[in-house]
C-alpha positions, 0 to 999 in steps of 0.5 A: 379211799382214793382207790375205792373212789376210783373203783366207783367211777366204772359204774357211773353211766350217762342216765339220770336218776329218773331214768333208772326205771327205764334202764331196768326194763331195757336190761330185763328184756335184753334191749341194749345189753350189748352196750353194758359190761358185766357187774363184778358183784364180789368186787363191789361187796369188797368195796362196800366193806372197805367203806364200812370199816373206813366209816366205823374207824372214822366213828371210833376216831370221832368218839375218841376225839369227843372223849379227849375234848370232854377230858380236856374241858374237864381238866381245864375247868379243874385247873380254873376251879384249882385257881379259884380255890388257891385265891379264896384259900389265900383270902380266907387265910389272910381274913383268919390271920386278920381276925385272930390279930384283932381279937388278940389286940382286943383282948390285950387292950381290955385285959390292960385297961381292966386288970382289976375286973374279974370277968375280964381277966376270966376272959383273957384266961379263956382265950389262953385256954382256946389258943392251948386247945387249938395247938393240941388239936393241931397236934393231934389231927393236922401234924399226923397227916402231914407226917404220913404224907412225908412217909408216903413220899419217902416210901414211893421213892423207895418203890421206884427204886425197887422197881428199877433194880427189879427186886421183889420179895416179901418184905416189900409186900409187908410194907405195902400192907402195913402202909395200907393199914396206916392210911386206913387208920388215919382215914378212920381217925379223920372221920371220927375227929370230923363226926366229933367236930360236926356234932359239936358244931350242930350242938353250938348252932342249936345253943345259938338258935335257943338264944334267938340271935337271928332275931336281932341279927336280921333286918327288922324295920319295926326295930330299926324304925321307931319313930313317933307319928308327931314328935313331942316338940311339935305336939308341945310347942306354943304356936300362935297359928292353929292352922300351922300346927294342924298342918304339921301334924297332918304332914307327920301323919302322911309321912308315917302312913306312906312309909308304912305301907311300903314297909308292909309291902315289902315285908309281905314279899319277904314272907313269901319265902324264908331266909334259906330260899326253900332250901335246908340251912347247910345247903343254902350256906353252901350256895352262898359260900360258893356264890361269894368265891366266884367274883365278877373279875374272874375270867368266865366266873359264871360258867366255873360257879355253875359247874361248881354248883352241879358238883356240890348238888349232883341231885339238883338240876340246873334249872332248880339252881338257877331258880334258887339263885333268882329267889335268893337275888329276889330276897336280897334285893327286897332286904336292900329295899327294906333298908333303903326305904327305912333310911329314907324314912329316917332321912325324911322324918329328920328333915321334916322335924327339922323343917317343922322346928324351923317353921315354928320358930319363923312362926314365933319370930313372925308373930313377935314381929307382928306384935312389934309392928302393931306397936309400931303402928300405934306409935306412927298413928300418934306421930301422924296426928301431930304431924298432920296438925302441924301441916294444916298450920303450915298449909294455911300459912303457905296459902296466904303466902301464895296469895301475896305473891300472886298479887305481886306477880300479877302487877309485874306481868302487867308491866311486862306486857305493856313493855312487850307491846311497845317492843312489838310495835317497834319491831313491826315498824322496822321490819316494814322498812326492811321489806320495802328496801329488799323489795327495791333490791329484788326489782334492781336484781331482776332488770340486771338479770334480764339485760344479762340474759338478752346479751347471752342470747344475741351471743348464742345466736351469732355463735350459731351463725359462725358455726354453720358457716364453718360447718358448711365450709368443712363439708365442701373441703372434705368433699374436695379431698374425696374428689381428689383421692378418687382421681389419685386412686384412679391414676394409681390404677391405670399405672398398675394396669400399665405395669402389668401389660408392660411385665407381661410383654417382657415375660413374653420377649424373655420366653422367646429369647429362651427358647432361641438359646435353649440347650438340648442335652443328651441323656446321661444317667451317671450325671444325673445320679451323681452329686452336683457341684453346688452340693459338694461345695455346700458339704465342704462348707458344712465339714469345715464348720463342724470344726468351728465352735457353735457360737461366738463368745464375747467375754473376758479372758482369764488373764483379763480377769485376773488383772483386776486387783480386787479379784486378787485380793479377794482370793487371798482373803478367802484363802486366809479365812478372812473373807467374811470379816469386817477387815475384808469388807473394809478393804474391798470397799477402799479398792478402785477398779483398774478402769473407771466405769462408764457414766451411762452404767451408773444407776440414778436409783437410791436404795 
């Protein structure tokens, strides 16, 4: 492919697609023919053929990949279907074993409990007969297939051995023909058995249909819901309130009408299609059995389910299968709704019945209570009449007592008012005397305050005059101090100027002396570039200082530290491993230093 593409690069030009017509005209009229090379059409045809072959090879490869992908997908689906079938087979096997076990247990229990009943005994005999027929059928049908399977395995092994040894003979051909006849015989036998079983199954189904068992097994709301409009207990009850009884009747009729409408609507929906949803019974049963195999816990259950349906019903499209599933789901949902509505009706009917009975009982109880209340009220009225008479008599006595008490209280009130009047007169006299005393006291207080206020004003005037004189003297003293400061400052300035003039004159004299004694040296480059004596002396001092320590230490030597007995004892305790013991603390606290500490190093703080 790279070679073919490299060959096509020679025909590329700098012209664009829209300039193809101009280029053809120029080639036709010979304009600029010298610019283009001759075209090798044979080589170009070879390139095209090579590309065509390569394209065909790629197409074949793509088809092969598609076939392999379909084969892989088909094998994967078949493997998943096999797993589902193995799971369903094990489940059916367990369910069959359980059903057989339950049936045997049930038969044994019936036979043991009813040994004298001839019908029960015949039922047990019939079960034994069925078991023997089942075993005979197994021996006649299933065991030959297993024996043929084992023979085929042995013969296949022999055939492989003969192929390896390359032995061909007429005996081998006869064995193959005999084997084919045997297989065909078993197939024909199994076909006859299956046909016989199908005929028996069909006859049994016809017999069951003639017995009309489906009518009893199917869900029928009229059979399951057999409820009266109004219960007899409510109809025949002795209710003291006719309105309540009529209301209960109306409630029961309303409940019945509501649920009957719902059931009628659902039954009409069920009548639109039969129980097989438009299919034949056999196809519908196969559809339901397939649907029961693929539960939601299986991976890709939906895809496997549709694949199995298409395998079982190749004459039906996917749309028809989905439509049948939708119709079946709707029919089943309607059945569930019928069951739910019936259960709701029974529940509401029972609840309404119980509530009605409770209401009637409460009504009777309330009526009894009302009768009892009327009787109690009559007794209360009689008692109230007697009590009213006694109360009138008691009120008359109380009025007489109140009249007498009022006269006595009036006399006592007059006496008390006279006494209060006398007390008030005495109080007024006492208060007038007290007011006169208070007035004389206030006059004395006012005079005394006037005298104190006059003295304070005189003292304030005297203090203000003294403070004014002191302020005047202070201002004069401050002015004198300021004038004296100015005089001193002026004298200091004159002295500074005098010293500056003297310094200038001294510098001038020194400069004149320097000019007189200045040495005029000759030029000496070596001396100028050489080190000075001061620099040499300084570097010698630095070399000596390099040998000395960087800084001086003011501390103790190791001999001085080891002379302290506390250090030596501490080291001994550490070596002995007793430093953190109570003995070490006690010993170290009793040892005194070689010299007593100075007094100024002692702390006055107490921790």
